[in-house]
C-alpha positions as CSV (number, residue, x, y, z in Angstrom):
1,M,12.5,7.8,-10.8
2,T,12.3,11.4,-12.1
3,V,9.8,12.8,-14.5
4,Q,12.5,12.7,-17.2
5,D,13.1,9.0,-16.5
6,S,9.4,8.3,-16.7
7,L,9.0,10.2,-20.0
8,L,11.9,8.3,-21.5
9,L,10.5,5.0,-20.2
10,Q,7.0,5.7,-21.6
11,N,8.6,6.6,-24.9
12,K,10.4,3.3,-25.0
13,L,7.4,1.2,-23.9
14,H,4.9,3.0,-26.0
15,P,6.4,4.2,-29.3
16,S,3.2,5.7,-30.5
17,L,3.4,8.3,-27.8
18,Q,2.1,11.7,-29.1
19,P,2.4,15.2,-27.7
20,Q,-1.1,14.9,-26.3
21,D,-0.1,11.8,-24.4
22,V,3.0,13.5,-22.9
23,V,0.8,16.4,-21.7
24,K,-1.6,13.8,-20.2
25,L,1.3,12.1,-18.4
26,C,2.7,15.4,-17.1
27,Y,-0.8,16.4,-15.9
28,Q,-1.3,13.0,-14.1
29,A,2.2,13.4,-12.5
30,A,1.2,16.7,-11.0
31,F,-2.5,16.3,-10.3
32,G,-3.2,12.5,-10.1
33,G,-6.6,11.3,-10.9
34,E,-8.8,13.4,-8.7
35,H,-10.8,14.9,-11.6
36,L,-12.1,11.4,-12.3
37,L,-13.6,11.0,-8.8
38,K,-16.2,13.8,-8.7
39,D,-18.8,11.0,-8.3
40,K,-17.2,7.9,-6.8
41,A,-20.2,5.6,-7.5
42,I,-20.0,6.4,-11.2
43,A,-16.2,6.0,-11.2
44,Q,-16.5,2.6,-9.5
45,T,-19.2,1.5,-12.0
46,Y,-17.0,2.6,-14.9
47,L,-14.0,0.7,-13.5
48,M,-16.0,-2.5,-13.0
49,R,-17.4,-2.3,-16.6
50,E,-13.9,-1.6,-18.1
51,F,-12.3,-4.3,-16.0
52,S,-14.8,-6.9,-17.2
53,A,-14.1,-6.0,-20.8
54,V,-10.3,-6.1,-20.8
55,P,-8.3,-9.3,-21.5
56,A,-6.2,-10.8,-18.7
57,E,-2.5,-10.3,-19.3
58,N,0.5,-11.8,-17.5
59,A,2.5,-8.5,-17.6
60,A,3.9,-5.9,-15.1
61,L,1.2,-4.6,-12.8
62,Y,2.3,-1.0,-13.1
63,E,4.4,1.6,-15.0
64,E,5.9,4.5,-13.1
65,I,5.0,7.9,-14.5
66,S,6.5,10.2,-11.8
67,P,8.4,10.0,-8.5
68,E,5.0,9.5,-6.8
69,I,2.5,8.1,-9.3
70,C,2.2,4.9,-11.3
71,R,-0.3,3.6,-13.8
72,V,-1.7,0.2,-12.7
73,S,-2.7,-1.9,-15.7
74,L,-6.2,-3.3,-15.6
75,P,-5.3,-6.3,-17.9
76,S,-2.4,-7.1,-15.7
77,W,-4.4,-6.7,-12.4
78,K,-6.8,-9.2,-13.9
79,G,-4.1,-11.5,-15.1
80,H,-2.6,-11.6,-11.6
81,G,-5.9,-12.7,-10.2
82,L,-6.6,-9.5,-8.3
83,P,-10.2,-8.3,-8.0
84,P,-11.2,-4.9,-9.2
85,E,-12.9,-4.2,-5.9
86,W,-9.4,-4.0,-4.4
87,L,-8.1,-1.6,-7.0
88,F,-10.8,1.0,-6.7
89,P,-10.0,1.9,-3.0
90,L,-6.3,2.2,-4.0
91,F,-7.3,4.6,-6.8
92,V,-9.5,6.6,-4.4
93,L,-6.9,6.8,-1.6
94,S,-4.3,7.9,-4.2
95,A,-6.5,10.7,-5.5
96,D,-7.4,11.8,-2.0
97,R,-3.7,12.1,-1.0
98,M,-2.6,14.1,-4.1
99,T,-1.9,17.8,-3.8
100,N,-2.7,19.7,-7.0
101,N,0.5,21.3,-8.1
102,R,0.4,23.6,-11.1
103,Q,4.1,24.4,-10.7
104,L,5.0,20.7,-10.9
105,F,2.9,20.4,-14.0
106,E,4.7,23.2,-15.7
107,Q,8.1,21.9,-14.7
108,A,7.2,18.5,-16.1
109,L,6.1,20.1,-19.4
110,S,9.5,22.0,-19.5
111,T,11.3,18.7,-19.0
112,A,9.4,17.2,-21.8
113,G,10.1,20.1,-24.0
114,K,13.9,19.7,-23.5
115,L,13.7,16.0,-24.3
116,V,11.8,16.8,-27.5
117,S,14.3,19.5,-28.5
118,A,17.1,16.9,-27.9
119,G,15.3,14.4,-30.2
120,R,14.8,11.9,-27.4
121,L,11.0,11.6,-27.8
122,S,9.2,10.1,-30.8
123,F,7.8,13.2,-32.4
124,S,9.2,16.5,-33.7
125,P,9.6,19.8,-31.8
126,A,7.2,21.4,-34.3
127,A,4.5,18.9,-33.4
128,W,5.1,19.5,-29.7
129,Q,4.9,23.3,-30.0
130,Q,1.8,23.0,-32.1
131,Y,0.0,20.9,-29.6
132,L,1.1,23.0,-26.6
133,T,-0.2,26.2,-28.3
134,Q,-3.5,24.5,-28.9
135,Y,-3.6,23.1,-25.3
136,W,-3.1,26.4,-23.5
137,T,-5.8,28.2,-25.5
138,V,-8.3,26.8,-23.0
139,G,-6.0,26.8,-20.0
140,C,-4.7,24.1,-17.7
141,H,-7.0,21.0,-18.0
142,P,-7.0,17.2,-18.2
143,V,-6.8,15.6,-21.6
144,H,-7.6,12.2,-23.1
145,H,-5.0,10.0,-24.8
146,S,-4.5,10.7,-28.5
147,S,-6.5,8.6,-31.0
148,I,-3.2,7.1,-32.3
149,Y,-2.1,6.1,-28.8
150,R,-5.5,4.5,-28.0
151,E,-5.5,2.6,-31.3
152,K,-2.0,1.3,-30.9
153,E,-1.5,0.9,-27.1
154,H,-5.0,0.2,-25.9
155,P,-4.5,2.0,-22.5
156,S,-6.5,0.7,-19.6
157,Y,-5.2,1.7,-16.2
158,R,-5.8,3.5,-13.0
159,L,-3.5,5.9,-11.2
160,V,-2.1,4.7,-7.9
161,Q,0.5,6.3,-5.6
162,K,3.8,4.4,-5.6
163,R,3.7,4.2,-1.8
164,F,1.0,1.5,-2.2
165,V,3.0,-0.7,-4.6
166,R,4.7,-2.3,-1.6
167,L,1.4,-4.1,-0.8
168,F,0.9,-5.6,-4.3
169,P,2.8,-8.9,-3.7
170,L,0.9,-9.3,-0.4
171,L,-2.4,-8.6,-2.2
172,E,-1.6,-11.2,-4.8
173,R,-1.0,-13.8,-2.0
174,M,-4.2,-12.9,-0.3
175,A,-6.2,-13.1,-3.6
176,A,-4.8,-16.6,-4.2
177,L,-6.2,-18.0,-0.9
178,P,-9.3,-20.2,-1.3
179,K,-12.5,-18.6,-0.2
180,T,-14.2,-20.1,2.8
181,D,-17.6,-19.8,4.6
182,G,-15.7,-18.1,7.5
183,T,-13.1,-15.4,7.6
184,R,-9.6,-15.6,6.2
185,V,-7.0,-14.5,8.6
186,L,-3.8,-12.5,7.8
187,A,-1.1,-12.0,10.4
188,I,1.4,-9.2,10.0
189,D,4.5,-9.4,12.2
190,G,7.7,-7.4,11.8
191,R,10.2,-4.9,13.1
192,S,9.3,-1.7,14.9
193,A,8.6,1.2,12.5
194,S,8.6,-1.0,9.4
195,G,5.0,0.0,8.5
196,K,2.9,-2.9,10.0
197,T,0.2,-0.6,11.3
198,T,0.1,1.5,8.1
199,A,-0.1,-1.7,6.0
200,A,-3.0,-3.0,8.1
201,S,-4.8,0.3,8.0
202,L,-4.6,0.3,4.2
203,L,-5.6,-3.3,3.8
204,E,-8.6,-2.6,6.1
205,Q,-9.8,-0.2,3.5
206,I,-8.7,-2.1,0.4
207,V,-10.2,-5.6,1.3
208,S,-12.8,-4.4,3.9
209,A,-10.9,-6.2,6.7
210,S,-11.3,-6.0,10.5
211,V,-8.0,-5.4,12.4
212,I,-6.7,-6.7,15.7
213,H,-3.7,-4.8,17.0
214,M,-1.0,-6.6,19.1
215,D,-0.3,-3.2,20.7
216,D,-3.6,-3.8,22.6
217,F,-1.9,-6.8,24.2
218,F,1.3,-5.3,25.6
219,L,2.2,-6.9,28.9
220,P,0.9,-4.8,31.9
221,P,3.6,-3.4,34.1
222,Q,2.7,-5.6,37.1
223,L,3.5,-8.7,34.9
224,R,6.8,-7.4,33.6
225,T,9.1,-9.5,35.8
226,D,12.7,-10.2,34.8
227,S,11.7,-13.8,34.4
228,R,8.9,-13.0,32.0
229,L,10.9,-10.5,29.9
230,S,13.8,-12.9,29.6
231,Q,11.5,-15.2,27.6
232,P,11.5,-14.6,23.8
233,G,8.2,-12.7,23.1
234,G,7.5,-12.5,26.8
235,N,6.5,-8.9,26.8
236,V,3.2,-9.6,25.0
237,H,0.2,-10.7,27.0
238,Y,-0.3,-13.8,25.0
239,E,-2.5,-15.4,27.7
240,R,-5.1,-12.7,27.2
241,F,-4.8,-12.9,23.5
242,Q,-5.4,-16.6,23.7
243,K,-8.5,-16.1,25.8
244,E,-10.1,-13.0,24.2
245,V,-9.1,-13.2,20.5
246,L,-7.9,-16.6,19.4
247,P,-11.2,-18.4,19.7
248,H,-12.9,-15.9,17.4
249,L,-10.4,-15.9,14.6
250,G,-11.6,-17.5,11.4
251,L,-15.2,-17.1,12.4
252,R,-17.4,-14.7,10.4
253,K,-18.8,-13.1,13.5
254,A,-18.2,-9.8,15.4
255,F,-16.5,-9.9,18.8
256,S,-14.8,-7.6,21.2
257,Y,-11.8,-7.6,23.5
258,T,-10.2,-5.5,26.2
259,A,-7.5,-3.1,24.9
260,F,-4.3,-2.1,26.8
261,S,-3.5,1.6,26.6
262,C,0.2,2.4,26.3
263,Q,-0.6,6.0,27.3
264,K,-2.4,5.0,30.5
265,M,-0.3,1.8,31.0
266,C,-3.4,-0.2,31.9
267,L,-6.4,-1.9,30.4
268,S,-8.7,0.8,29.0
269,G,-12.1,-0.1,27.4
270,R,-13.1,-2.6,24.9
271,R,-12.4,-2.7,21.2
272,T,-15.0,-4.2,18.8
273,V,-13.9,-6.3,15.8
274,P,-16.8,-6.2,13.2
275,E,-17.8,-9.1,11.1
276,S,-15.8,-9.2,7.9
277,E,-14.4,-11.4,5.1
278,W,-10.9,-10.7,6.3
279,Q,-9.3,-10.5,9.8
280,I,-5.9,-9.0,10.2
281,V,-3.8,-9.5,13.3
282,E,-1.2,-6.7,13.1
283,G,1.9,-6.2,15.2
284,A,5.1,-7.7,16.6
285,Y,4.7,-11.1,18.3
286,S,1.6,-12.0,16.1
287,F,3.6,-15.1,14.9
288,H,4.3,-16.2,18.5
289,P,4.3,-20.1,18.4
290,V,2.1,-20.2,21.5
291,F,-0.8,-19.1,19.3
292,G,-0.5,-22.1,17.0
293,D,-1.4,-21.9,13.3
294,Y,-4.3,-19.6,13.5
295,A,-3.6,-17.6,10.3
296,D,-4.1,-18.4,6.7
297,L,-1.2,-16.2,5.6
298,L,1.8,-14.9,7.5
299,A,3.4,-11.6,6.3
300,F,6.6,-10.2,7.7
301,S,7.2,-6.4,7.5
302,D,10.9,-5.6,7.3
303,I,13.2,-2.5,7.6
304,G,16.9,-1.9,7.8
305,P,18.3,-0.7,11.2
306,Q,19.3,2.7,10.1
307,E,16.0,3.6,8.5
308,Q,14.2,2.0,11.5
309,M,15.9,4.4,13.9
310,Q,15.3,7.4,11.7
311,R,11.6,6.6,11.6
312,I,11.3,6.0,15.3
313,L,13.2,9.3,16.0
314,K,10.8,11.2,13.7
315,R,7.7,9.4,15.1
316,N,8.5,9.2,18.8
317,G,11.2,11.7,19.6
318,S,14.7,11.3,20.8
319,K,13.9,10.2,24.4
320,A,11.5,7.4,23.2
321,A,13.9,6.4,20.4
322,Q,16.6,5.7,23.0
323,I,14.2,3.5,24.9
324,F,13.4,1.6,21.7
325,A,17.1,1.2,21.0
326,D,18.0,0.0,24.5
327,R,14.9,-2.1,25.3
328,W,12.2,-2.8,22.9
329,I,14.2,-3.5,19.7
330,P,16.5,-5.9,21.5
331,L,13.5,-7.8,22.9
332,E,12.0,-8.0,19.4
333,E,15.2,-9.2,17.8
334,Q,15.5,-11.9,20.5
335,Y,12.0,-13.1,19.6
336,F,12.7,-13.0,15.9
337,K,15.9,-15.0,16.3
338,A,14.5,-17.5,18.9
339,F,11.5,-18.5,16.7
340,S,13.0,-17.8,13.2
341,I,10.1,-15.4,12.7
342,P,11.2,-13.9,9.3
343,Q,11.8,-17.4,7.9
344,K,8.4,-18.5,9.2
345,A,6.6,-15.9,7.0
346,D,4.8,-16.8,3.8
347,I,5.9,-13.4,2.4
348,C,8.2,-10.6,3.4
349,F,7.6,-7.1,2.3
């Protein structure tokens, strides 16, 4: 979605849009919400207070305002049963990853001006020029919504990068799980380069989870016999996972396990899994039936074959990409097919 598309969508969704609100949208598209996070403790307190005051709504969770940024509705977040404690890290992560871009801001304003001149926004060219003249007298700066917009639209949202929207359905499923005295367990299986590790890393920050990586349980070279690798999922050291991890899952207690190093091709040190409300087992083969039903929620991370190879090539280089294509991806696909892994998932994303 381009900035023009976003402006036209906002004009349609919010007919009380004023020049001041368009400038605010263009500013947010270019700079995000970093200016609101000078003191994160105050920003979090303000979010919690605002969230408790808004009514719950069963509406869309977000509206796009640029190719990279969306406005996540607090009433909708509440209506979807999502806790505000999960939204604040998304807001912080989004602000931290934004690059202030004055040129993008001015380009967005130029696009808005063309739409106003063409009569495609809900106010006159004269009103637009009058507000812009007033705005630039104090230089480039963030602005509030107009009083008319606040009265009619009741805006209540936080800015979040669109790259995180992929996780929203998964977060909803996680929020719907009943709380327990122990730890709730999420398993994320899926195809190579589909974003499993990235998703787990983000969830670690969003829901304060501890993460166990299946990469730490690759089968050591001395165990990679033809017989073993012919088994679906045989290239994961599931015996060690069963011994070192499985007994601890679901228990609200820290533990540690020995990690396999893909660089050294051997066991290399121990990894500590801290006590937490959530445990995430991330990586291919995490749904292996030999582990039983250890997880409260199963999520499958998917990707098309063409994009998969493009990502692997970019991430690992051409030599490693060829090894993935010839060896690791076929082994994964064998496992997915043999055990109907995508169909076993509670949610695919």
